[in-house]
N, C-alpha and C positions, 0 to 999 in steps of 0.2 A: 687908111681906108676903113670904112665901117663895115660891120658884119651884120647881116640880117638874122633876126631870131624871132621866135614865136613867144607871145606873152604867156601862153600856157603849154609848155613843152609836153606835159602829160597827155595832151590831146593831139599830139603830132601824128600819131598813127592810131586812129580810133578803132581800126579793125584788126590790129595786131593783137594776138592773144598774149596775155600775161598770166603768170602763175598766181593763183589765188592764195595758196598755202603750200607748205612743204610737201614734197612727194610722199605719198602714203597717208597723208592727213585727210580729214574730212571737215568741212565747214557747215555749221548749222546756223540758220538765221531764224530768230524767234523774238518777237516783241522788241524790235529795234536793236537786239544784241547780235553780235557775231561771235560765235563760239567755235573755236578750232579744237577738234579732237585729234590727238596724236595717233590714236589707234581705234579701229572699229572691227567688228567681227565680219565674217564672210556671209554672204547671202543676198537675197533680193531686198530685204528690209534693212533698216538701219539698226545695227546691233551695237550698243554702247556699254561701257563699264558702268556698274551701279553707282560708283562715286561721281560719274559725270551727269547723272540724272538731275541732280539739284542744280548744277550749272546750266543745264539746257532749259529746263522748264519749271524749276522750283520744287518739284516733287521729291519726296524722300521716302525710302523704304522703311516701313514700320511693321510691327507684328500684325496690325490690322489691314495692311495693304500699302499701296502707294498713296502718300498723303501730301497735300498742299494746304497749309493752314488747317482749317476745319473740314476740308473736302478730302475724303478718303475713297479710293477705288479698291474694293476688296478683291480677293481671288485673282491676284496677278502672278501667281506661281507659274502659270502656263506661259508667261512672257519671259521667264528666266530660261536661258538656253545655255547648255554646256557645250563648249566647242574648243577643241585643242587644249583641254585642261583648264580653261578659263570660263568664268560665268559672265554671260552677257544679258543685257536687258533689251528686248525687242521694242524700240521706241516707235516704230511705225505701226506695229500691232496695237500698242497702247493708244496711239493717236486714233487708229480706226475704232477702237473700243469707245473712246470719248467723243467720236464724231468730229475730230479735229482734221481739217483739210491740210494737205501738204503737197509739195511738188519737189521733184528731184532732178538735178542735172548730173547723171551718173558719170559722164565723161569728165566733168569738172570736179566731182565729189562734193557737191553743194546740195544741201537739203534745206528747204524753207517751210516752216510750220506756221499756220495761221493761229489765231487766238483759240484757246480751248473754250468751247461754248459753255461748259459748266462754270468756268471762272467768270466769264462775262455775265452770266445770269446772277451770280452772287453779288456782283458789283451793282447791278441794276435791279434791285429787289422790287421796288414799287413803280418803276418807270416814270419817276417824277424828276423834273429838272431841279437842280439845287437852288436855294434862295440866293439871289444876287440883285444888284441894283446898277443902273446906268443912267446917264443923262441924255435926254432926247434932244432933237434939234432946237427946241424952244428953251432949253436949259432946265427943263423940269426933270426931277428925279423919278424914275420909274422902277418899281420893285417887282420882282417876280410874284410876290404875294398879292400885288395889286391886280394881277391877271387871273387870280383864282376863280374857277368856274367859267372862264372864257377860253375860247380857242385862241392860240397864239402861234405865230410862226417865228421862230428864232433862227436867224441866219448868222453864222459866225465864219470867220476866216482868219488866216494867220499870214503875216508878212514875211515869215521866215520860211 
């Protein structure tokens, strides 16, 4: 006798809650990364260990402040919090200072941080599209430089 089964058993109970991380851990979502923090401090904001800062958003503590490549945020000493004999970094206060949006599901222990605006501005200095070329429907090569001085609408998509 044959037995019925589902092709995707993980979708069998879509509304059943499943554990995201180990009990007592916190998950941070940032730029497509999932970072699990084994320990966080107590409070309304997200308090993390200083060594976790680089794993979460790439910033490192230096004498001049919290730095990411050539971008430094000075005067972050007020974001260092002493709690139960340990030093914590207030990641949510840092995000507020940088204008970085975030959302939290406190019950699940998951924090999701949007892109840091200052990082985005550094990547898009002159607001110009990069040089590229493509073949149009008639088989002609069109280069971005061919459109210089003209308005162009560039539509992109991805199949993945």
